[in-house]
C-alpha positions as CSV (number, residue, x, y, z in Angstrom):
1,X,14.3,5.3,-86.0
2,X,16.0,4.5,-89.2
3,X,17.4,7.9,-89.3
4,X,18.8,7.6,-85.8
5,X,20.3,4.2,-86.6
6,X,21.9,5.7,-90.0
7,X,23.4,8.5,-87.9
8,X,24.9,6.1,-85.4
9,X,26.3,3.9,-88.3
10,X,28.0,6.7,-89.9
11,X,29.5,8.0,-86.3
12,X,30.7,4.4,-85.7
13,X,32.3,4.1,-89.1
14,X,33.9,7.5,-88.6
15,X,35.1,6.6,-85.1
16,X,36.7,3.4,-86.4
17,X,38.3,5.1,-89.3
18,X,39.9,7.8,-87.1
19,X,40.9,5.4,-84.4
20,X,42.6,3.2,-87.1
21,X,44.4,6.1,-88.4
22,X,45.6,6.9,-85.0
23,X,46.7,3.5,-84.2
24,X,48.4,3.3,-87.6
25,X,50.4,6.5,-86.9
26,X,51.4,5.4,-83.4
27,X,52.6,2.1,-84.5
28,X,54.8,3.4,-87.3
29,X,56.1,6.2,-84.9
30,X,57.2,3.4,-82.5
31,X,58.5,1.2,-85.1
32,X,60.6,4.0,-86.8
33,X,61.4,6.1,-83.6
34,X,65.2,6.0,-83.9
35,X,65.3,6.3,-87.7
36,X,62.9,9.4,-87.3
37,X,65.4,11.1,-85.0
38,X,68.2,10.5,-87.6
39,X,66.1,12.0,-90.3
40,X,65.2,15.0,-88.2
41,X,68.9,15.8,-87.8
42,X,68.6,16.6,-91.7
43,X,66.6,19.7,-90.8
44,X,69.6,21.6,-89.8
45,X,71.1,21.5,-93.4
46,X,69.0,24.2,-95.3
47,X,65.4,25.2,-96.0
48,X,65.1,22.7,-98.9
49,X,66.4,19.8,-96.8
50,X,64.0,20.8,-94.1
51,X,61.1,20.7,-96.7
52,X,62.2,17.2,-97.8
53,X,62.6,16.1,-94.2
54,X,59.1,17.4,-93.2
55,X,57.6,15.5,-96.1
56,X,59.5,12.2,-95.4
57,X,58.5,12.4,-91.6
58,X,54.9,12.8,-92.3
59,X,54.9,10.2,-95.1
60,X,56.2,7.8,-92.5
61,X,54.1,8.6,-89.5
62,X,51.0,9.4,-91.6
63,X,50.2,12.5,-89.5
64,X,51.0,16.0,-90.4
65,X,49.7,17.3,-87.1
66,X,52.1,14.9,-85.3
67,X,54.9,16.4,-87.4
68,X,54.1,19.9,-86.8
69,X,53.6,19.5,-83.2
70,X,56.9,17.8,-83.1
71,X,58.6,20.6,-84.9
72,X,57.0,23.3,-82.7
73,X,58.3,21.3,-79.7
74,X,61.8,21.1,-81.1
75,X,61.7,24.9,-81.7
76,X,60.7,25.3,-78.1
77,X,63.8,23.3,-77.1
78,X,66.0,25.3,-79.5
79,X,67.0,22.1,-81.5
80,X,65.6,23.9,-84.6
81,X,65.7,27.5,-85.8
82,X,62.6,29.2,-86.8
83,X,63.6,29.1,-90.5
84,X,64.3,25.5,-90.4
85,X,60.9,24.8,-88.8
86,X,58.9,26.8,-91.5
87,X,60.7,24.5,-94.1
88,X,59.8,21.4,-92.4
89,X,56.1,22.6,-91.9
90,X,56.0,23.1,-95.7
91,X,57.1,19.6,-96.3
92,X,54.7,18.2,-93.9
93,X,52.1,19.8,-95.8
94,X,53.0,17.9,-99.0
95,X,53.5,14.8,-97.0
96,X,49.9,14.7,-95.6
97,X,48.6,14.5,-99.2
98,X,50.1,10.9,-99.6
99,X,47.2,9.7,-97.2
100,X,44.8,11.1,-99.6
101,X,46.2,9.1,-102.5
102,X,46.3,5.9,-100.4
103,X,42.7,6.5,-99.6
104,X,41.6,7.4,-103.1
105,X,43.5,4.5,-104.9
106,X,43.1,1.7,-102.4
107,X,39.7,2.8,-100.8
108,X,37.6,3.5,-103.7
109,X,39.0,1.5,-106.7
110,X,38.3,-2.0,-105.1
111,X,37.0,-3.8,-102.0
112,X,39.7,-2.8,-99.5
113,X,37.8,-4.5,-96.8
114,X,39.1,-7.8,-98.3
115,X,42.5,-6.7,-97.2
116,X,41.5,-5.2,-93.9
117,X,40.6,-8.1,-91.8
118,X,43.7,-10.1,-92.9
119,X,45.8,-7.0,-91.9
120,X,44.0,-6.9,-88.4
121,X,44.7,-10.6,-88.0
122,X,48.4,-10.4,-88.9
123,X,48.8,-7.4,-86.8
124,X,47.1,-9.0,-83.8
125,X,49.4,-11.9,-84.0
126,X,52.4,-9.7,-83.9
127,X,51.0,-7.8,-81.1
128,X,50.3,-10.7,-78.8
129,X,53.4,-12.8,-79.9
130,X,56.1,-11.2,-77.6
131,X,58.8,-13.5,-78.7
132,X,58.9,-11.9,-82.2
133,X,59.2,-8.5,-80.7
134,X,57.2,-6.9,-83.5
135,X,54.5,-5.1,-81.4
136,X,55.0,-1.8,-83.2
137,X,54.6,-3.3,-86.7
138,X,51.6,-5.2,-85.4
139,X,50.0,-2.1,-84.1
140,X,50.6,-0.4,-87.5
141,X,48.9,-3.2,-89.3
142,X,45.9,-3.3,-86.9
143,X,45.6,0.4,-87.5
144,X,45.8,0.0,-91.2
145,X,43.2,-2.8,-91.0
146,X,40.8,-0.5,-88.9
147,X,41.3,2.4,-91.1
148,X,40.1,0.8,-94.2
149,X,37.5,-1.3,-92.4
150,X,36.1,2.0,-91.1
151,X,36.2,3.3,-94.6
152,X,34.3,0.5,-95.9
153,X,31.6,0.7,-93.3
154,X,31.5,4.6,-94.1
155,X,30.9,4.0,-97.7
156,X,28.1,1.7,-96.9
157,X,26.7,3.9,-94.1
158,X,26.3,7.1,-96.3
159,X,22.9,6.8,-97.6
160,X,22.0,6.9,-101.4
161,X,21.9,10.4,-102.6
162,X,18.6,9.8,-104.6
163,X,16.7,9.1,-101.4
164,X,17.3,12.5,-100.0
165,X,16.6,15.1,-102.8
166,X,15.7,17.8,-100.3
167,X,19.1,17.6,-98.7
168,X,20.7,18.0,-102.1
169,X,18.6,20.9,-102.9
170,X,19.9,22.6,-99.7
171,X,23.6,21.9,-100.6
172,X,22.9,23.3,-104.2
173,X,21.3,26.3,-102.6
174,X,24.4,26.9,-100.6
175,X,26.4,26.5,-103.7
176,X,24.6,29.2,-105.6
177,X,26.4,32.2,-104.0
178,X,29.5,32.3,-106.1
179,X,32.6,33.2,-104.1
180,X,30.7,33.4,-100.8
181,X,29.6,29.7,-101.3
182,X,33.3,28.8,-101.6
183,X,34.2,30.7,-98.6
184,X,31.5,29.0,-96.5
185,X,32.8,25.5,-97.5
186,X,36.4,26.6,-96.7
187,X,35.1,27.4,-93.2
188,X,33.3,24.2,-93.0
189,X,36.5,22.3,-93.9
190,X,38.4,24.0,-91.3
191,X,35.6,23.3,-88.6
192,X,35.6,19.7,-89.7
193,X,39.4,19.3,-89.2
194,X,39.2,21.0,-85.8
195,X,36.4,18.6,-84.8
196,X,38.2,15.3,-85.7
197,X,41.7,16.7,-84.9
198,X,43.1,15.1,-87.9
199,X,43.5,16.6,-91.5
200,X,44.0,13.1,-92.9
201,X,40.7,11.9,-91.3
202,X,38.9,15.0,-92.5
203,X,40.1,14.5,-96.1
204,X,39.0,10.9,-96.0
205,X,35.5,12.0,-95.0
206,X,35.4,14.6,-97.7
207,X,36.6,12.0,-100.3
208,X,33.8,9.6,-99.2
209,X,31.1,12.3,-99.4
210,X,32.3,13.3,-102.8
211,X,32.4,9.5,-103.9
212,X,28.8,9.1,-102.6
213,X,27.6,12.1,-104.7
214,X,26.8,14.3,-101.8
215,X,29.1,17.1,-102.7
216,X,30.5,18.3,-106.1
217,X,34.0,18.5,-107.0
218,X,34.3,22.5,-106.5
219,X,32.6,22.1,-103.0
220,X,34.9,19.1,-101.9
221,X,38.0,21.1,-103.2
222,X,37.0,24.2,-101.1
223,X,36.5,21.9,-98.0
224,X,40.0,20.5,-98.7
225,X,41.3,24.0,-98.7
226,X,39.7,24.6,-95.4
227,X,41.1,21.4,-93.9
228,X,44.5,22.9,-94.7
229,X,43.7,25.8,-92.4
230,X,42.1,23.6,-89.6
231,X,45.2,21.4,-89.3
232,X,47.2,24.4,-88.1
233,X,45.0,24.5,-84.9
234,X,46.7,21.5,-83.3
235,X,50.2,23.1,-83.7
236,X,49.0,26.5,-82.3
237,X,47.4,24.7,-79.3
238,X,50.7,22.8,-78.7
239,X,52.7,26.1,-78.7
240,X,50.7,27.6,-76.0
241,X,52.8,27.9,-72.9
242,X,56.0,27.2,-75.0
243,X,58.8,29.4,-75.8
244,X,58.5,32.5,-78.1
245,X,60.0,30.7,-81.1
246,X,57.7,27.7,-80.7
247,X,54.6,30.1,-80.9
248,X,56.3,31.8,-83.9
249,X,56.6,28.4,-85.6
250,X,53.1,27.7,-85.0
251,X,51.9,31.2,-86.4
252,X,54.2,30.7,-89.4
253,X,52.3,27.5,-90.1
254,X,49.1,29.3,-89.9
255,X,50.3,32.3,-92.1
256,X,51.6,29.7,-94.7
257,X,48.5,27.8,-95.1
258,X,46.1,30.8,-95.0
259,X,48.2,32.7,-97.5
260,X,48.1,29.6,-99.8
261,X,44.3,29.3,-99.5
262,X,44.0,33.0,-100.3
263,X,45.9,32.8,-103.6
264,X,44.3,29.5,-104.5
265,X,40.9,31.0,-104.2
266,X,41.8,33.8,-106.7
267,X,42.6,31.2,-109.4
268,X,40.3,28.4,-108.0
269,X,38.1,27.9,-111.2
270,X,41.2,27.7,-113.5
271,X,42.9,25.2,-111.2
272,X,39.8,23.0,-111.0
273,X,39.8,23.0,-114.9
274,X,43.2,22.1,-115.0
275,X,42.8,19.2,-112.5
276,X,39.9,18.0,-114.8
277,X,41.9,18.1,-117.8
278,X,44.8,16.1,-116.2
279,X,42.6,13.6,-114.4
280,X,40.3,12.9,-117.2
281,X,37.8,10.3,-116.4
282,X,39.3,9.3,-113.1
283,X,37.1,8.8,-110.1
284,X,36.2,12.1,-108.1
285,X,38.3,11.1,-105.0
286,X,41.2,10.7,-107.3
287,X,40.7,14.2,-108.8
288,X,40.5,15.5,-105.2
289,X,43.7,13.7,-104.1
290,X,45.4,15.3,-107.3
291,X,44.0,18.7,-106.4
292,X,45.1,18.5,-102.7
293,X,48.7,17.5,-103.8
294,X,48.9,20.3,-106.5
295,X,47.7,22.9,-104.1
296,X,50.3,21.9,-101.4
297,X,53.2,21.5,-103.9
298,X,52.4,24.9,-105.7
299,X,52.1,26.5,-102.4
300,X,55.4,25.3,-101.1
301,X,57.1,26.1,-104.4
302,X,55.6,29.6,-104.3
303,X,56.8,30.2,-100.8
304,X,59.9,28.3,-100.2
305,X,61.9,31.4,-101.5
306,X,60.1,33.5,-98.9
307,X,60.9,31.4,-95.8
308,X,63.0,34.1,-94.1
309,X,60.1,36.7,-94.8
310,X,57.6,34.3,-93.2
311,X,59.8,33.9,-90.2
312,X,60.3,37.5,-89.7
313,X,56.6,38.4,-90.2
314,X,55.9,35.6,-87.5
315,X,58.5,37.2,-85.3
316,X,56.6,40.5,-85.6
317,X,53.3,38.8,-84.7
318,X,55.0,37.2,-81.5
319,X,57.4,39.8,-80.3
320,X,60.2,39.0,-77.9
321,X,59.4,39.0,-74.2
322,X,61.4,38.9,-71.0
323,X,63.2,35.7,-70.6
324,X,60.9,33.3,-68.6
325,X,63.5,30.8,-68.0
326,X,64.0,31.8,-64.3
327,X,61.3,34.4,-63.5
328,X,58.4,32.0,-64.3
329,X,57.6,28.5,-63.2
330,X,59.3,25.8,-65.2
331,X,57.2,23.8,-67.8
332,X,58.5,20.9,-69.9
333,X,57.7,22.3,-73.5
334,X,55.9,19.1,-74.5
335,X,52.2,18.6,-74.7
336,X,50.9,16.3,-72.2
337,X,49.1,14.1,-74.7
338,X,52.5,13.4,-76.3
339,X,53.1,10.5,-73.9
340,X,49.9,8.6,-74.8
341,X,50.0,9.2,-78.5
342,X,52.9,6.9,-79.4
343,X,55.5,9.8,-79.5
344,X,57.7,8.9,-76.7
345,X,60.5,8.0,-78.7
346,X,60.6,11.3,-80.8
347,X,60.1,13.4,-77.6
348,X,63.0,11.9,-75.7
349,X,65.3,13.9,-77.9
350,X,63.7,17.1,-76.7
351,X,63.8,15.9,-73.1
352,X,67.5,15.4,-73.5
353,X,67.8,18.9,-74.7
354,X,65.9,20.2,-71.7
355,X,68.6,18.3,-69.4
356,X,71.2,20.3,-71.5
357,X,69.5,23.5,-70.7
358,X,69.4,22.6,-67.1
359,X,73.1,21.9,-67.3
360,X,73.7,25.3,-68.7
361,X,71.9,27.0,-65.8
362,X,73.9,24.9,-63.2
363,X,77.3,26.0,-64.8
364,X,76.3,29.6,-64.4
365,X,75.6,28.9,-60.7
366,X,79.0,27.4,-60.2
367,X,80.7,30.3,-61.8
368,X,78.7,32.6,-59.8
369,X,79.0,31.1,-56.6
370,X,82.9,30.9,-56.9
371,X,82.9,34.5,-57.8
372,X,81.0,35.4,-54.7
373,X,83.2,33.4,-52.4
374,X,86.4,34.7,-54.1
375,X,85.2,38.3,-53.5
376,X,82.6,38.3,-50.6
377,X,82.4,42.2,-50.8
378,X,80.8,41.7,-54.3
379,X,77.8,39.8,-52.7
380,X,74.5,41.7,-53.3
381,X,70.9,41.1,-52.3
382,X,70.0,40.9,-56.0
383,X,72.8,38.4,-56.6
384,X,71.7,36.1,-53.8
385,X,68.2,36.4,-55.0
386,X,69.2,35.3,-58.5
387,X,71.1,32.3,-57.0
388,X,68.0,31.3,-55.1
389,X,65.7,31.7,-58.0
390,X,68.0,29.4,-60.1
391,X,68.4,26.9,-57.3
392,X,64.6,26.8,-57.0
393,X,64.2,26.6,-60.8
394,X,66.6,23.5,-61.1
395,X,64.5,21.9,-58.4
396,X,61.4,22.4,-60.6
397,X,63.4,21.1,-63.6
398,X,64.4,18.0,-61.8
399,X,60.8,17.3,-60.7
400,X,59.2,17.9,-64.1
401,X,61.9,16.5,-66.3
402,X,62.0,13.3,-64.1
403,X,58.2,13.0,-64.3
404,X,58.3,13.5,-68.1
405,X,61.0,11.0,-68.7
406,X,59.6,8.4,-66.5
407,X,56.1,8.9,-68.2
408,X,57.8,8.7,-71.7
409,X,59.7,5.7,-71.0
410,X,56.7,4.0,-69.5
411,X,54.7,4.5,-72.8
412,X,57.7,3.3,-74.8
413,X,58.3,-0.3,-75.9
414,X,61.9,0.2,-77.1
415,X,64.9,-0.9,-75.0
416,X,66.9,1.9,-76.5
417,X,64.5,4.5,-75.2
418,X,64.3,3.0,-71.8
419,X,68.1,3.0,-71.4
420,X,68.2,6.7,-72.4
421,X,65.5,7.4,-69.9
422,X,67.4,5.7,-67.1
423,X,70.6,7.7,-68.0
424,X,68.6,11.1,-68.1
425,X,67.0,10.4,-64.6
426,X,70.5,9.9,-63.2
427,X,71.9,13.0,-64.9
428,X,69.0,15.2,-63.8
429,X,69.5,14.0,-60.2
430,X,73.3,14.7,-60.3
431,X,72.7,18.1,-61.8
432,X,70.3,19.1,-59.0
433,X,72.9,18.1,-56.6
434,X,75.5,20.3,-58.2
435,X,73.1,23.2,-58.1
436,X,72.6,22.7,-54.2
437,X,76.3,22.6,-53.8
438,X,76.8,25.8,-55.8
439,X,74.0,27.6,-53.8
440,X,75.6,26.4,-50.5
441,X,78.9,28.1,-51.6
442,X,77.1,31.3,-52.4
443,X,75.4,31.0,-48.9
444,X,79.0,30.7,-47.5
445,X,80.0,33.9,-49.3
446,X,76.9,35.8,-48.1
447,X,77.8,34.7,-44.5
448,X,81.3,36.0,-44.9
449,X,79.9,39.3,-46.1
450,X,77.3,39.7,-43.5
451,X,79.3,38.6,-40.5
452,X,82.6,40.3,-41.7
453,X,84.5,37.1,-41.6
454,X,88.1,37.4,-42.9
455,X,89.2,34.9,-45.7
456,X,93.0,34.5,-46.0
457,X,94.3,35.6,-49.3
458,X,96.5,32.6,-49.4
459,X,93.4,30.4,-49.0
460,X,91.7,32.1,-52.0
461,X,94.9,31.9,-54.1
462,X,95.1,28.1,-53.5
463,X,91.4,27.5,-54.0
464,X,91.3,29.4,-57.3
465,X,92.9,26.6,-59.5
466,X,90.7,24.0,-57.7
467,X,87.5,25.9,-58.5
468,X,88.8,26.4,-62.2
469,X,89.3,22.6,-62.4
470,X,85.9,21.9,-61.3
471,X,84.4,24.4,-63.7
472,X,86.3,22.9,-66.6
473,X,85.4,19.4,-65.6
474,X,81.6,20.2,-65.5
475,X,81.9,22.2,-68.8
476,X,83.7,19.3,-70.5
477,X,81.0,16.7,-69.3
478,X,78.0,19.0,-70.2
479,X,79.1,19.2,-73.7
480,X,78.9,15.2,-74.0
481,X,75.2,15.5,-73.3
482,X,73.9,16.0,-76.7
483,X,76.8,13.9,-78.3
484,X,78.3,10.6,-77.2
485,X,80.8,9.9,-74.5
486,X,83.7,7.6,-75.8
487,X,85.8,5.3,-73.7
488,X,88.6,8.1,-74.1
489,X,86.2,10.8,-72.8
490,X,85.3,8.6,-69.8
491,X,88.9,7.9,-69.0
492,X,89.6,11.7,-69.1
493,X,86.8,12.3,-66.8
494,X,88.1,9.8,-64.3
495,X,91.5,11.5,-64.5
496,X,90.0,14.8,-63.8
497,X,88.0,13.5,-60.9
498,X,91.1,12.0,-59.5
499,X,93.1,15.3,-59.7
500,X,90.1,17.1,-57.9
501,X,90.4,14.5,-55.1
502,X,94.2,14.8,-54.9
503,X,93.9,18.6,-54.8
504,X,91.0,18.4,-52.1
505,X,93.4,16.5,-49.7
506,X,96.4,19.1,-50.4
507,X,93.8,22.0,-49.7
508,X,92.4,20.6,-46.5
509,X,95.9,20.0,-45.2
510,X,96.9,23.7,-46.1
511,X,93.6,25.0,-44.3
512,X,94.5,22.9,-41.1
513,X,97.9,24.4,-41.1
514,X,96.6,28.0,-41.4
515,X,94.3,27.3,-38.3
516,X,97.3,26.3,-36.4
517,X,99.2,29.4,-37.5
518,X,96.4,31.6,-36.0
519,X,94.1,32.4,-39.0
520,X,90.5,33.2,-38.4
521,X,89.0,29.8,-37.6
522,X,85.5,30.9,-38.9
523,X,87.0,31.7,-42.3
524,X,88.9,28.5,-42.5
525,X,85.9,26.4,-41.6
526,X,84.0,28.1,-44.5
527,X,87.0,27.5,-46.7
528,X,86.8,23.6,-45.8
529,X,83.1,23.6,-46.5
530,X,83.6,25.1,-50.0
531,X,86.4,22.5,-50.6
532,X,84.0,19.8,-49.8
533,X,81.2,21.1,-51.9
534,X,83.6,21.5,-54.9
535,X,84.7,18.1,-54.3
536,X,81.2,16.8,-54.3
537,X,80.6,18.5,-57.6
538,X,83.4,16.5,-59.1
539,X,81.9,13.3,-57.8
540,X,78.4,14.3,-59.3
541,X,79.9,15.3,-62.6
542,X,81.9,11.9,-62.9
543,X,78.3,10.3,-62.3
544,X,76.9,12.1,-65.2
545,X,79.8,11.2,-67.5
546,X,79.2,7.6,-66.6
547,X,75.6,7.9,-67.1
548,X,76.0,9.3,-70.6
549,X,78.6,6.6,-71.4
């Protein structure tokens, strides 16, 4: 009975520790959401800036798994190149070692529980006091308190090593097989990280076991190496179903960490001797934190010059495939758990890029539909099938992006995120309407071809500048989606929409005159339909500009 109670105490302590770590990470991510987006923009500079950015983001949000999943998602959305992503992942590996230092210094040097409960109390006050609007910071403080409260309970729950000599004998027996023993504990570390889904939590558990005397320095160091491999599983799972480059980024993460563990095992005894020499009489958790940092820093220094090679090797592992953008059902490249893990602010940027991608597809539909109507003889079955597929795809994009934006904003507590979400919902709706109008123009061209309806050359000649104006208008507004829309941009958009309306009236008058002059009434009715559809596109596009503004 006592044994069962002891196991439950350890399990409860671990649960409190992992939950506290999660709440801390979520709170910090919410509090720093806008700043993190600004930091992520530095990733596009060069590989060294990418390393620094990956490090900074991971230190801020206290989760390398969250950082790497975010990086993979941004690669999915083409916000980052594969080379930039690899550099950021290297930095995330270094950033995650900061948690180990916090645990080693604060958790084992003095009674951290004396600070844990005050932190929970202060955090709870901020969470429940809505007037202060510091809920995010309150959650971070509650998470901090629960994390160290769990660590304190875990230290007490781990039984005295002297009371279980037979367990120590078994661990010693597993340690007596040289290199095979080290490999075994590397695998144990990888399995532990996969089990708790957090390398920081796995490292904390390892530090606690080492502090209690259950495992020696070499065994604990081997387990930490395994935890570096185990942490790559989360990113690889997040990459499933994403783009080719997203899967390549996840594979590069795995390659980088596995390669680092391989070379470290070759010099493992010497490195441990060096850590012992540098750390001196420091506590074992401090030595392990130093080893963890030294390994990730050395690994990054060793491989940062080979980032392009890693990217190329990952490309060979995940070869190109046919573009799934239209031929396969659309999926928002964001893991479902993202919306419930406090990352709503960070993923809104990616959702915005998905809207830009939708706008690009709609632009091709406008151009192709006008090309068909201008020359109905060029309409083919495959061309109409492509238009139908894109129209259906934009319907899917509208549905899924709308659901993702709505869910993301629901889990966000920031007014800025909510305002962006409202704008994106309107933009997606207007883009889908433009896609419908484009498809209707293509159907009009197909009807001309199938029923041999004659279109007056004069009608096409007058319509061409009108269609070009609409195309230029949609292109101009689409470019504003990833940037900002100034008052001047909005003024220009309204002027373009007014020109479209003025040209519409003139074109309709010309069409009615051609009908009076004996033109094919069926053709002129189609011309009037196309004029209306193009004018509607102008209205929808102006709505998009206003939403962006």
